[in-house]
C-alpha positions as CSV (number, residue, x, y, z in Angstrom):
1,M,0.0,0.0,0.0
2,S,1.4,3.3,-0.9
3,V,1.1,6.1,1.6
4,R,-0.2,8.3,-1.2
5,H,-3.2,6.1,-1.8
6,A,-3.7,5.5,1.9
7,L,-4.0,9.2,2.5
8,L,-6.5,9.5,-0.4
9,G,-8.5,6.7,1.0
10,L,-8.6,8.3,4.5
11,L,-9.6,11.6,3.0
12,A,-12.3,9.9,1.0
13,Q,-13.8,8.9,4.3
14,R,-13.8,12.6,5.5
15,P,-11.6,15.7,5.3
16,R,-8.8,15.8,7.9
17,H,-5.7,17.8,8.9
18,G,-2.2,16.3,8.6
19,Y,-1.7,15.0,12.2
20,E,-5.2,13.5,12.1
21,L,-4.3,11.7,8.9
22,H,-1.1,10.4,10.5
23,D,-3.0,9.0,13.5
24,A,-5.7,7.5,11.2
25,F,-3.0,5.8,9.1
26,E,-1.4,4.3,12.2
27,A,-4.8,3.1,13.4
28,V,-5.6,1.4,10.1
29,V,-2.3,-0.5,10.0
30,G,-2.4,-1.4,13.7
31,G,0.2,1.0,15.0
32,E,3.6,2.3,14.2
33,Q,5.3,-1.0,14.9
34,N,3.6,-2.4,11.8
35,W,4.2,0.6,9.5
36,D,5.9,3.7,10.8
37,V,5.1,6.8,8.9
38,K,6.4,10.1,10.1
39,P,4.2,13.2,10.2
40,A,6.8,14.9,7.8
41,Q,6.1,12.2,5.3
42,V,2.4,12.7,5.6
43,Y,2.8,16.5,4.9
44,T,5.2,15.9,2.0
45,T,2.8,13.5,0.5
46,L,-0.1,15.9,1.0
47,A,1.9,18.6,-0.8
48,R,2.5,16.3,-3.8
49,L,-1.2,15.2,-3.9
50,E,-2.2,18.9,-3.9
51,E,0.3,19.7,-6.7
52,S,-1.3,16.8,-8.7
53,G,-4.8,18.1,-8.1
54,L,-5.8,15.1,-6.1
55,V,-6.5,16.9,-2.8
56,Q,-7.3,20.5,-1.9
57,Q,-6.8,22.3,1.4
58,E,-8.8,24.8,3.2
59,A,-7.5,27.0,6.0
60,V,-9.7,27.0,9.1
61,A,-9.3,29.6,11.8
62,Q,-8.6,28.3,15.3
63,D,-9.1,30.2,18.6
64,G,-5.8,31.6,19.7
65,G,-3.6,29.7,17.3
66,P,-2.5,29.4,13.7
67,E,-5.0,28.4,11.0
68,K,-5.5,24.6,10.7
69,R,-5.2,23.2,7.2
70,I,-7.9,20.7,6.4
71,Y,-7.4,18.5,3.4
72,A,-10.1,17.0,1.2
73,V,-10.0,14.7,-1.7
74,T,-10.9,16.1,-5.1
75,H,-13.0,14.5,-7.8
76,T,-9.7,13.6,-9.6
77,G,-8.4,12.2,-6.4
78,R,-11.4,9.9,-6.1
79,Q,-10.9,8.7,-9.6
80,E,-7.2,8.0,-8.8
81,L,-8.3,6.1,-5.7
82,E,-10.9,4.1,-7.6
83,E,-8.3,3.1,-10.2
84,W,-5.9,2.0,-7.4
85,F,-8.6,-0.1,-5.8
86,L,-9.3,-1.9,-9.1
87,S,-5.6,-2.6,-9.9
88,G,-3.5,-5.4,-8.6
89,I,-0.4,-4.9,-6.4
90,E,2.8,-6.2,-7.9
91,R,5.1,-8.0,-5.6
92,G,8.9,-8.0,-6.1
93,H,9.6,-11.6,-5.1
94,Q,12.5,-11.9,-7.5
95,R,14.3,-8.8,-6.1
96,D,15.5,-10.3,-2.9
97,E,18.4,-8.7,-1.1
98,F,19.1,-11.9,0.9
99,F,19.3,-14.0,-2.3
100,L,21.8,-11.5,-3.7
101,K,23.8,-11.7,-0.5
102,L,23.8,-15.5,-0.6
103,M,24.9,-15.7,-4.2
104,L,27.6,-13.1,-3.7
105,S,28.9,-15.2,-0.7
106,L,29.2,-18.1,-3.1
107,V,30.7,-16.1,-5.9
108,S,33.2,-14.0,-3.9
109,G,34.3,-16.5,-1.3
110,Q,34.3,-13.7,1.2
111,A,31.7,-15.3,3.5
112,D,30.6,-18.7,4.5
113,P,27.2,-19.2,2.8
114,Y,26.0,-21.5,5.7
115,R,26.7,-18.7,8.2
116,V,24.9,-16.2,5.9
117,I,21.9,-18.5,6.0
118,Q,22.1,-19.0,9.8
119,K,22.3,-15.2,10.4
120,Q,19.3,-14.7,8.1
121,R,17.4,-17.4,10.0
122,A,18.1,-15.8,13.3
123,T,17.0,-12.4,12.0
124,L,13.7,-13.9,10.7
125,Y,13.0,-15.5,14.1
126,Q,13.7,-12.2,15.8
127,D,11.2,-10.6,13.4
128,L,8.7,-13.4,14.0
129,H,8.7,-13.3,17.8
130,P,7.2,-9.8,18.3
131,L,4.6,-10.4,15.6
132,T,3.4,-13.7,17.3
133,V,3.3,-11.9,20.7
134,Q,1.3,-9.1,19.1
135,R,-1.0,-11.6,17.4
136,S,-1.6,-13.6,20.6
137,Q,-2.6,-10.4,22.4
138,A,-4.9,-9.1,19.7
139,D,-8.6,-9.2,20.5
140,P,-10.6,-10.7,17.6
141,K,-13.7,-8.9,18.7
142,T,-12.2,-5.5,18.1
143,G,-9.1,-6.0,16.0
144,L,-9.8,-8.7,13.4
145,A,-8.4,-6.6,10.5
146,Q,-5.1,-6.2,12.3
147,I,-5.1,-9.9,13.2
148,F,-5.3,-10.7,9.5
149,L,-2.5,-8.3,8.7
150,L,-0.3,-9.9,11.4
151,D,-1.2,-13.4,10.1
152,K,0.0,-12.4,6.7
153,A,3.3,-11.1,8.0
154,I,3.8,-14.2,10.1
155,M,3.0,-16.5,7.2
156,H,5.5,-14.6,5.0
157,L,8.2,-15.0,7.6
158,E,7.4,-18.7,8.1
159,A,7.6,-19.2,4.3
160,D,11.0,-17.5,4.2
161,L,12.2,-19.8,7.0
162,R,11.0,-22.9,5.1
163,W,12.8,-21.5,2.0
164,L,16.0,-21.1,4.0
165,D,15.8,-24.7,5.1
166,L,15.4,-25.8,1.4
167,I,18.4,-23.7,0.3
168,E,20.5,-24.9,3.1
169,A,19.7,-28.5,2.3
170,R,20.7,-28.0,-1.4
171,L,23.6,-25.5,-0.9
172,D,26.3,-28.2,-1.8
173,D,24.3,-28.9,-5.0
174,I,24.3,-25.2,-5.9
175,R,28.1,-25.0,-5.2
176,R,28.7,-27.9,-7.7
177,Q,27.0,-26.1,-10.5
178,P,28.8,-23.4,-12.5
179,L,28.2,-20.0,-11.1
180,P,26.3,-17.5,-13.3
181,E,28.5,-15.5,-15.6
182,P,27.6,-12.7,-17.9
183,Q,27.3,-13.6,-21.6
184,V,30.3,-12.4,-23.6
185,K,29.2,-9.7,-26.1
186,P,31.3,-8.8,-29.1
187,R,32.9,-5.3,-28.8
188,G,33.3,-2.7,-31.5
189,R,31.3,-1.8,-34.4
190,P,29.3,-4.4,-36.3
191,R,30.7,-5.4,-39.7
192,K,29.2,-3.8,-42.7
193,G,27.1,-5.8,-45.2
194,F,25.6,-8.2,-42.6
C-alpha cells in the first residue's frame, strides 16, 4: 500500500488535517510497529497530492492559534483512488536482497554461505517473535483486521524460514553447479554488409 493512496482513502472517508491523517493511518495499520510513517512524510505526500490536483486544502481559523489546514480529496483524487482499488499490487519476489547476498557469498568466497543462512534465519526468528506476541494479544472482537495483517506477516516469515531450510539442504548442489557468468558480447562496431 502506498502512503499516497492510503491518504487518499482516508480523505475519501472525510476531510482531515495532517496529524489526524497520521493518526488515522497508524490506526488502520495497527500501530507504528507495523508501519511507521512520520508526520513529515504525511505532509510531504499531501503537498504532492495537492500539486497533482488530487487533494485541496482549506484553512480553518482556530481560537488563539494558527490556521488549521484541512485536506479534502478532489474528484480527480477519487478517480485515482478508484483506479488504485481496481488494480493489482505487484510483488517484487525476485528482487530479494538476501538471495543476492547469498549468491555473492558463493561467488566471492568472502563469507561462508552457511553462516549467511544462519544469520538470516536468526533475523527472521527475531522478526517473528514480536509479531506472534502481538498476534496472541490481539482481540478478535475489536481487532480482526489487524489480526489478518499480522497473520499475513507471520505467514511470509514462516515461508521465508522454510525457503532457507530448502536452500541450506541444497547448498552443496548449488556449489557444484557453474556460477552464473555474464554472456560475452562482441565489442566494437558491427561489420558492414551483414
